[in-house]
C-alpha positions in Angstrom: -28.8 -26.1 22.4 -25.3 -26.3 24.3 -23.4 -23.2 23.1 -20.0 -24.6 21.7 -16.2 -23.0 23.2 -14.7 -21.4 20.6 -11.0 -23.1 20.7 -8.1 -20.8 21.6 -6.0 -19.7 18.5 -2.7 -21.2 18.5 -0.2 -18.3 18.3 2.2 -18.8 14.6 5.8 -19.9 15.8 8.1 -16.5 15.9 10.9 -18.4 15.3 10.3 -19.4 11.9 8.9 -17.0 9.0 6.4 -16.7 6.9 8.1 -18.7 4.4 8.7 -21.4 6.5 5.7 -21.8 8.5 3.5 -22.0 5.0 6.0 -24.7 3.5 5.6 -26.3 7.2 1.6 -25.6 6.6 1.8 -27.4 3.0 3.9 -30.3 3.9 1.1 -31.1 7.1 -1.3 -31.3 4.5 0.4 -33.4 1.9 0.9 -31.0 -0.9 2.1 -32.1 -4.0 5.4 -30.7 -4.4 5.8 -31.7 -8.1 3.4 -29.6 -9.7 2.4 -33.0 -11.1 -1.0 -33.0 -9.5 -1.2 -29.6 -11.1 -0.5 -30.1 -14.3 -3.3 -33.3 -14.6 -6.4 -30.7 -13.1 -5.2 -27.8 -15.8 -4.7 -30.6 -18.9 -9.1 -31.5 -18.4 -9.7 -28.2 -17.8 -8.6 -26.9 -20.6 -7.3 -30.0 -23.2 -3.9 -29.7 -25.2 -3.4 -27.9 -28.1 -6.4 -25.4 -27.7 -4.7 -22.2 -27.7 -6.6 -18.3 -27.4 
């Protein structure tokens, strides 16, 4: 089998802070900024009204 060549890693843009790079990556991944998806998922795992 032919060996796969490793892709060179893209160096982070040093002009942006870590926070700005994180936000940019989240937008590229189309992350939900409202938290609605998270809340909906948590409600499926832990039904409302159940308390410890």
